[in-house]
C-alpha positions in Angstrom: 25.9 11.5 23.9 22.5 9.8 23.9 21.8 7.0 21.5 19.2 7.5 18.7 15.9 5.9 19.4 15.1 3.2 16.9 11.7 2.6 15.4 10.5 -0.7 16.9 8.9 -3.1 14.4 7.7 -6.6 15.3 6.6 -9.3 12.9 4.0 -11.9 14.1 3.9 -15.2 12.4 2.9 -18.8 13.2 6.3 -20.5 12.5 9.3 -20.4 10.2 8.0 -23.1 7.9 8.5 -22.5 4.2 5.2 -20.9 3.3 5.0 -17.8 1.1 3.7 -15.5 3.8 6.4 -16.5 6.3 9.0 -16.1 3.6 7.8 -12.6 2.7 7.9 -11.5 6.4 11.4 -12.9 6.9 12.7 -11.1 3.8 11.0 -7.9 4.9 12.4 -8.2 8.4 15.9 -8.8 7.1 15.6 -5.8 4.9 14.5 -3.5 7.7 17.3 -4.9 9.9 20.0 -3.8 7.4 18.9 -0.2 8.1 20.2 1.3 11.4 16.9 3.1 12.0 14.9 0.1 13.1 14.8 -2.4 15.9 13.4 -5.7 14.6 11.8 -8.6 16.5 10.0 -11.7 15.3 7.2 -13.0 17.5 6.6 -16.6 16.6 3.9 -19.0 17.8 6.1 -22.1 17.3 9.9 -21.8 16.8 10.3 -24.3 13.9 10.9 -24.4 10.2 13.7 -24.1 7.7 13.4 -20.3 7.3 15.1 -19.9 10.7 18.4 -20.2 8.8 17.5 -17.1 6.7 16.9 -14.7 9.6 19.5 -12.0 10.1 21.5 -12.7 13.3 20.8 -9.2 14.6 17.0 -9.9 14.8 15.7 -11.0 18.2 13.2 -13.9 18.1 10.6 -14.3 20.8 9.2 -17.8 20.9 5.7 -18.1 22.4 6.0 -21.9 22.5 2.3 -22.5 21.6 0.7 -25.0 19.3 -2.1 -22.6 18.2 -2.1 -19.1 17.0 -5.2 -18.2 19.0 -3.6 -19.5 22.2 -0.8 -17.0 21.7 -3.1 -14.0 22.2 -2.1 -13.7 25.9 1.6 -13.7 24.9 0.9 -10.9 22.4 -0.9 -8.8 25.0 2.0 -9.2 27.4 4.5 -8.3 24.7 2.6 -5.2 23.6 2.2 -3.9 27.1 5.8 -4.5 28.1 7.6 -3.5 24.9 5.3 -1.0 23.4 6.4 -1.5 19.8 5.7 1.2 17.2 4.2 -1.2 14.7 3.4 -4.9 14.4 3.1 -6.6 11.0 1.4 -9.9 10.5 0.2 -12.0 7.6 -2.5 -14.8 7.2 -6.0 -14.5 8.4 -5.7 -16.3 11.8 -2.6 -14.3 12.7 -4.3 -11.1 11.7 -7.4 -11.7 13.8 -5.4 -12.7 16.8 -3.2 -9.7 16.6 -6.1 -7.2 16.5 -7.7 -8.9 19.4 -4.5 -8.7 21.4 -4.1 -5.0 20.6 -7.6 -4.2 21.7 -7.2 -6.1 25.0 -3.8 -4.6 25.7 -5.2 -1.0 25.7 -1.9 0.2 24.2 -1.7 2.3 21.1 0.3 0.4 18.5 0.0 0.6 14.7 -1.1 -2.7 13.0 -0.3 -3.7 9.4 -2.2 -6.8 8.3 -1.3 -8.6 5.2 -4.1 -10.6 3.5 -3.1 -12.8 0.6 -5.8 -15.5 0.4 -9.3 -15.4 -1.1 -11.8 -15.4 1.8 -14.2 -17.4 -0.4 -11.6 -20.2 -0.6 -10.4 -19.9 2.9 -13.8 -19.6 4.5 -16.5 -20.8 2.1 -20.1 -20.1 3.1 -21.3 -23.6 4.0 -23.3 -25.0 6.9 -20.8 -27.9 6.9 -18.2 -25.4 8.0 -19.9 -23.2 10.6 -16.5 -21.9 11.7 -16.3 -20.0 8.4 -19.3 -17.8 9.4 -17.5 -16.8 12.7 -14.2 -16.0 10.9 -16.1 -13.8 8.3 -17.8 -11.9 11.1 -14.5 -11.4 12.9 -12.9 -10.1 9.7 -15.7 -7.6 9.1 -15.4 -6.3 12.6 -11.7 -6.5 13.4 -10.0 -5.7 10.2 -11.4 -2.2 10.5 -9.4 -1.7 13.6 -6.1 -2.1 11.8 -4.2 0.9 10.4 -3.6 -0.7 7.0 -4.6 -3.9 5.3 -2.1 -4.9 2.6 -3.4 -7.1 -0.2 -1.0 -8.7 -2.7 -3.3 -8.3 -5.7 -5.8 -5.6 -6.8 -8.5 -8.2 -7.3 -8.2 -9.4 -3.7 -8.3 -5.8 -2.5 -11.5 -5.1 -4.3 -13.0 -8.3 -3.1 -12.2 -7.5 0.5 -13.5 -3.9 0.1 -16.8 -5.2 -1.3 -17.5 -8.1 1.0 -16.4 -6.5 4.3 -16.9 -2.7 3.6 -13.2 -2.0 4.3 -11.6 1.3 3.3 -8.1 0.8 4.7 -6.8 -1.5 2.0 -3.8 -0.9 -0.2 -2.2 -3.2 -2.8 1.5 -4.2 -2.6 2.5 -7.1 -4.8 4.8 -9.8 -3.5 8.5 -8.7 -3.4 11.5 -10.9 -4.2 15.1 -10.9 -3.0 16.7 -10.9 -6.4 20.3 -11.2 -5.0 19.3 -14.3 -3.0 17.6 -15.8 -6.1 20.8 -15.2 -8.1 22.8 -16.8 -5.4 20.6 -19.9 -5.4 20.7 -20.1 -9.2 24.5 -20.8 -9.1 24.1 -23.8 -6.7 24.2 -27.3 -8.0 21.2 -29.5 -7.7 20.9 -33.3 -7.8 17.8 -33.4 -10.0 18.3 -34.0 -13.7 16.3 -32.4 -16.5 16.2 -34.7 -19.6 16.0 -32.7 -22.8 13.2 -35.0 -24.2 10.9 -34.4 -21.2 9.1 -31.1 -20.6 9.3 -30.1 -16.9 6.5 -28.2 -15.2 7.4 -26.7 -11.8 5.1 -25.2 -9.2 6.0 -23.8 -5.7 3.2 -23.4 -3.2 1.9 -24.3 0.2 0.1 -27.6 -0.1 -3.4 -26.5 1.0 -6.9 -26.4 -0.5 -6.9 -22.8 -1.5 -3.9 -23.2 -3.7 -5.8 -25.3 -6.2 -3.0 -27.9 -6.7 -5.6 -30.6 -7.3 -6.8 -28.7 -10.3 -3.2 -28.4 -11.5 -2.6 -32.2 -11.2 -5.9 -32.9 -13.1 -4.8 -30.5 -15.9 -1.3 -32.2 -15.9 -3.0 -35.5 -16.5 -4.7 -34.1 -19.6 -1.4 -32.5 -20.8 0.4 -35.8 -20.5 -1.9 -37.3 -23.1 -0.3 -34.9 -25.7 3.1 -34.0 -24.3 5.9 -36.0 -22.7 6.2 -34.1 -19.4 6.5 -34.3 -15.7 5.4 -32.2 -12.8 7.6 -31.0 -9.9 5.7 -29.7 -6.8 7.8 -27.9 -4.2 6.3 -27.0 -0.9 4.8 -28.4 2.3 1.3 -28.4 3.8 -1.7 -30.3 5.1 -2.9 -31.5 1.7 0.2 -33.6 0.9 -1.4 -37.0 1.5 -4.6 -36.0 -0.4 -2.6 -34.8 -3.4 -0.4 -37.9 -3.5 -3.6 -40.1 -3.4 -4.9 -38.1 -6.3 -1.9 -38.8 -8.5 -2.3 -42.5 -7.7 -6.0 -42.4 -8.6 -5.1 -40.7 -12.0 -2.2 -43.2 -12.5 0.4 -40.5 -12.8 2.3 -40.9 -9.5 5.5 -41.7 -11.4 5.3 -38.4 -13.3 4.6 -36.1 -10.3 7.4 -35.5 -7.9 6.7 -34.0 -4.4 10.0 -32.4 -3.4 9.0 -30.7 -0.2 10.4 -27.3 0.8 13.6 -26.3 -0.9 
């Protein structure tokens, strides 16, 4: 009796750090893995990050061992040619562009689903001080059309992409959440105390420019003038040092806690 052929799905991501996009792909991969109809693989540029512990043990992880997403294009080409997956799913602009380039160079038919969740105007602002932004915008306009589907996590972003880049292959799917996992976490004890006389504001995001956390911190400074409150920021990212310096400049460093990835 021959075994049933499973539909081969690969997820391409930069790492297993605690960003929203990485978390969405890990949860999606785990969900597919629980169904017997799919063979799931994670293709990761750099095997690092806390989300490794959330990955289903039946999912194969292929570590490209690169320091840059674009340097992993050759690995993607080899994988596509040798494994011939049915579909590859990626998220974040640099991963999306690299994946389309790899598919075109591989000369293999494989379906691509690209997830875009960031405003291009924030990610690649039109400025002569950032000439790289012009190149990325050009690549998006040319390469995103080669994907089978572009998934946006909001209707506004979908309409913005359609208008700016003349794309007609966009659908909107809002971010999903693993409710069972959230309920499990809610029952765990935490070391942090929540005094009843202090209002606590919590935000969870990647610490990067496009998330606008500097605006949140400035708004929090204004709120503290009227309300006894504190701000908890959960997440990691390249803007950590800059955001901490901002809290010192505003003299609110004792009221803003950076808790990292949780």
